[in-house]
C-alpha positions in Angstrom: 50.9 178.1 92.0 53.2 180.5 93.8 56.9 179.5 93.9 58.1 178.4 97.4 60.7 180.6 99.0 64.1 179.1 99.3 64.8 176.9 102.3 67.6 178.7 104.1 68.4 178.2 107.8 71.5 179.6 109.5 73.9 177.1 111.0 73.0 174.4 108.6 75.1 173.4 105.5 73.5 174.1 102.1 74.1 172.6 98.7 73.9 175.4 96.2 73.8 175.1 92.4 73.9 178.0 89.9 73.6 177.3 86.2 74.3 179.3 83.1 71.2 180.3 81.0 70.3 177.5 78.6 73.3 175.6 79.9 75.6 178.2 78.2 79.3 178.5 79.2 79.9 180.8 82.1 83.7 180.2 82.5 85.6 180.4 79.2 89.2 180.5 80.5 91.4 180.6 83.6 90.7 184.3 84.2 87.0 183.6 84.4 87.4 180.8 86.9 89.8 182.8 89.0 87.5 185.9 89.0 84.6 183.8 90.3 86.8 182.3 93.1 87.9 185.7 94.1 84.4 187.0 94.2 83.2 184.0 96.3 86.1 184.5 98.7 85.3 188.2 99.1 81.6 187.9 99.5 81.5 184.8 101.6 83.6 186.6 104.2 81.5 189.7 104.0 78.2 187.8 104.3 79.4 185.4 107.0 79.1 182.2 104.9 81.5 179.4 105.4 82.2 177.6 102.2 83.2 174.0 102.8 83.6 172.7 99.2 83.1 173.9 95.7 83.4 172.8 92.0 83.2 175.2 89.1 82.2 173.5 85.8 82.1 175.3 82.4 78.4 176.0 82.5 77.5 175.7 86.2 78.9 175.6 89.7 78.2 173.9 93.1 78.9 175.1 96.6 78.6 173.4 100.0 78.3 176.2 102.5 76.9 177.2 105.9 75.5 180.7 106.4 75.7 182.2 109.8 72.6 184.4 109.3 69.2 183.9 107.7 70.0 186.1 104.7 73.7 185.7 104.4 73.6 183.0 101.6 71.2 184.9 99.4 73.2 188.2 99.9 76.4 186.4 98.9 74.9 184.8 95.9 73.2 188.0 94.7 76.4 190.0 95.1 78.6 187.4 93.4 76.0 186.9 90.6 75.7 190.7 89.8 79.5 191.3 89.9 80.3 188.3 87.8 77.8 189.1 85.1 79.1 192.7 84.8 82.7 191.3 84.6 81.8 188.6 82.1 79.7 190.8 79.8 82.4 193.5 79.8 85.2 191.1 79.1 83.6 189.0 76.5 81.6 191.8 74.7 78.2 190.5 75.4 74.9 191.7 77.0 72.0 190.2 78.7 71.4 187.6 81.3 74.0 184.9 82.2 72.2 182.8 84.8 69.4 180.3 84.5 67.1 182.2 86.9 67.8 182.1 90.6 70.2 179.8 92.2 69.0 176.5 93.6 69.8 175.3 97.1 68.7 173.2 100.0 69.6 172.3 103.6 71.7 169.2 104.1 71.7 166.9 107.1 75.4 167.1 108.2 76.0 163.7 109.8 74.3 161.8 107.0 75.1 163.8 103.8 77.8 166.4 104.3 80.8 164.3 103.4 78.8 162.6 100.7 78.1 166.0 99.2 81.8 166.9 99.3 82.6 163.7 97.5 79.8 164.4 95.0 81.2 167.8 94.2 84.8 166.4 93.8 83.6 163.7 91.4 81.6 166.0 89.2 84.4 166.5 86.7 84.9 162.7 86.5 81.2 162.1 85.9 81.3 164.7 83.2 84.2 163.0 81.5 86.6 165.9 81.6 88.9 164.5 84.2 90.1 161.0 85.0 90.6 161.7 88.7 89.3 164.6 90.8 92.9 165.8 91.4 93.3 166.3 87.6 90.6 169.1 87.7 92.0 172.4 89.0 88.7 174.3 89.6 87.4 172.5 92.8 88.3 172.4 96.4 89.6 168.8 96.1 93.3 169.7 96.3 92.7 171.7 99.4 90.9 168.7 101.1 93.9 166.5 100.3 96.4 169.1 101.7 97.9 169.8 98.3 96.9 173.5 98.2 95.9 176.2 100.6 92.5 177.6 99.3 91.5 180.8 101.1 87.9 180.3 100.1 87.5 177.1 102.2 86.5 176.8 105.8 86.5 173.0 106.7 83.4 171.7 108.4 83.7 170.1 111.8 82.9 166.7 110.3 85.9 167.0 108.0 88.1 167.8 111.0 86.7 164.7 112.8 88.0 162.4 110.0 91.4 162.3 111.8 93.5 163.8 114.6 96.2 165.0 112.3 96.1 166.7 108.9 97.7 163.6 107.3 95.1 161.3 108.9 92.2 163.6 107.7 93.5 163.9 104.2 94.1 160.2 103.9 90.6 159.4 105.3 89.0 161.8 102.9 91.0 160.5 99.9 89.6 157.1 100.7 86.0 158.4 100.8 86.6 159.9 97.3 88.1 156.6 96.0 85.1 154.7 97.3 82.7 157.2 95.7 79.0 157.4 96.4 76.1 155.2 95.5 73.6 156.0 92.8 70.8 156.5 95.3 72.8 159.1 97.2 73.9 160.8 94.0 70.3 161.1 92.8 69.2 162.3 96.2 71.9 165.0 96.3 71.1 166.3 92.9 67.3 166.2 93.2 67.2 167.8 96.6 69.2 170.9 95.5 67.2 171.3 92.3 63.8 170.9 94.0 64.6 172.8 97.2 63.4 170.0 99.5 65.7 169.3 102.5 68.2 166.4 102.2 68.1 164.1 105.2 66.6 161.3 107.1 63.0 161.3 108.3 63.9 162.4 111.9 66.0 165.2 110.6 63.2 166.4 108.3 60.7 166.3 111.1 62.9 168.3 113.5 63.7 170.8 110.7 60.1 171.4 110.0 59.6 172.8 113.6 62.1 175.6 112.7 60.4 177.1 109.7 56.9 177.7 108.4 58.1 176.8 104.9 57.5 173.1 104.0 60.9 171.3 104.0 59.8 168.1 102.2 57.5 167.2 99.4 55.4 165.0 101.6 54.1 165.7 105.1 56.8 165.1 107.7 54.1 163.6 110.0 52.7 160.1 109.9 51.0 159.1 106.6 47.3 159.2 106.5 45.7 155.8 107.0 43.4 154.6 104.2 39.8 154.1 105.4 38.4 150.7 104.6 34.7 150.9 103.7 32.2 148.7 105.6 30.7 145.8 103.9 27.7 146.8 101.8 28.8 150.3 101.1 29.4 151.6 97.6 33.2 151.4 97.7 35.0 152.3 94.4 36.2 149.4 92.3 40.0 149.1 92.0 40.1 150.6 88.5 38.3 153.7 89.7 40.4 154.2 92.9 42.3 157.4 93.2 46.0 157.2 92.2 48.3 157.3 95.1 
């Protein structure tokens, strides 16, 4: 079966995941992390992609970003990926691929999942057991969201601005969201949607999104489910143990 093209729509936030090949380390030290951040800042500006949040782990990274054009996100990721592999191989005396195939991504419903995705990214080092609190991990946008640093890579989303009328109010409100965390169902949905490429959102969002692209946006049909036909009495209906699995 042919692989579906990525679901990329301008003006919508996207959750992006790029992994190292065979889960290998892609950031060995501070210079590697800083080089990736510099490349992302350069290419996001060039390709018109607003990055709202990020976290760089040792063998993968996540972005939450909104492209302004239909091909901006793919152009950014390709440029960053090629440049970083050249840098990494030259610096560490290696050859060959670094990435686990192409990056994974999907469209995110802003009002339902955008802030949850930001929290998900910030809590990634805590879930991995390498930080006690998100603020203890230096390679994410968490400090910027709390007003503790000025990260040139970050463009805050409108929903982040709506958390408060002043920087202090926004930062306090977001800190509370991080303290509250996200439920296991949302955590699973955020991970699975990016890895599978199916859009992340409520049914009404999925249905509206489907009208904007010929590419399927969800695993099931966004329309009404098919009704099961009940056979008339006397017909040769299949017995329960021979019914199709649904």
